[in-house]
C-alpha positions in Angstrom: 93.0 134.7 146.3 94.8 132.6 148.9 95.3 129.7 146.3 96.8 132.0 143.7 99.3 133.4 146.4 100.3 130.0 147.7 100.8 129.0 144.0 102.7 132.1 143.3 105.1 131.3 146.3 105.6 127.7 145.3 106.6 129.0 141.8 108.8 131.6 143.5 110.9 128.9 145.1 111.0 126.5 142.2 112.5 129.3 140.0 114.7 130.4 142.8 116.3 126.9 143.0 117.9 127.4 139.6 120.2 130.1 140.7 123.4 129.3 142.3 124.6 132.6 143.8 122.9 133.0 147.2 122.9 136.6 147.2 121.2 136.8 143.9 118.8 134.0 144.7 117.7 136.0 147.9 117.3 139.3 146.1 115.3 137.7 143.3 113.0 135.8 145.9 112.6 139.0 147.7 111.5 141.0 144.8 109.2 138.3 143.6 107.7 138.5 147.1 107.5 142.4 147.4 106.0 142.0 143.7 103.3 139.8 144.8 102.4 141.7 148.1 102.0 145.2 146.0 99.9 143.2 143.5 97.3 142.2 146.4 93.9 144.0 146.3 93.7 145.5 150.1 89.8 145.1 150.0 90.0 141.2 149.7 92.9 140.4 151.9 91.8 138.3 155.0 93.7 138.2 158.4 95.0 134.8 157.8 96.6 136.0 154.5 98.2 138.9 156.5 99.7 136.5 158.9 101.2 134.3 156.2 102.8 137.3 154.6 104.2 138.4 157.9 105.5 135.1 158.4 107.3 134.7 155.3 108.6 138.2 155.4 110.1 137.0 158.9 112.0 134.0 157.0 113.0 136.3 154.3 114.5 138.3 156.9 116.4 135.8 158.6 117.9 134.7 155.1 118.8 138.4 154.6 120.9 138.3 157.9 123.1 135.6 156.5 123.5 137.1 153.2 124.1 140.5 154.2 127.9 140.1 154.7 128.2 138.9 151.2 126.1 141.7 149.6 127.7 144.7 147.7 126.5 148.2 148.1 124.3 148.2 145.1 122.6 144.7 146.2 122.1 146.5 149.7 120.4 149.5 148.1 118.4 147.4 146.1 117.3 145.3 149.4 116.5 148.4 151.3 114.3 149.9 148.3 112.5 146.5 148.3 111.9 146.6 152.0 110.9 150.2 151.8 108.3 148.9 149.0 107.1 145.8 151.1 106.4 148.2 154.2 104.7 150.8 152.2 102.3 148.0 150.5 101.5 146.5 154.2 100.8 149.8 155.4 98.3 150.5 152.7 96.7 147.5 153.2 96.3 147.8 156.9 95.0 151.4 156.5 92.4 150.4 153.8 91.2 147.4 156.3 91.3 149.6 159.2 89.5 152.5 157.2 86.6 149.7 156.3 86.3 148.7 160.0 85.9 152.2 161.2 83.3 153.0 158.6 81.3 150.1 159.5 81.5 151.3 163.0 80.5 155.0 162.4 77.6 153.7 160.1 76.3 151.5 162.9 76.5 154.4 165.6 74.6 156.7 163.4 71.8 154.8 162.0 68.7 156.5 161.1 67.4 155.8 164.6 66.0 152.6 163.2 65.8 149.9 165.9 66.2 146.1 165.1 62.9 144.4 165.9 
């Protein structure tokens, strides 16, 4: 899964190098990134993947700050919609991972009185 995501990011950067307009380039990269995050299976995401996603998002946010002044209103709306999709996807991933952890803890507390020997 991690290899697939890293390959996806490599293709993302290769394709993005073809566009000359920095704002369009940024929006295309951001959209591909958000689509990739939304496509992840929250049950199989490991903490290292979450960390790398957050670091990559942070670098995209820095790039956004340089492009923001050149963006039109329509481009800003697209960015904010994509940002909301990213945050929703990440919240969903974290919620499912948290529910899985809590579920395991509850099962451990309420075992059928069996003690390990």
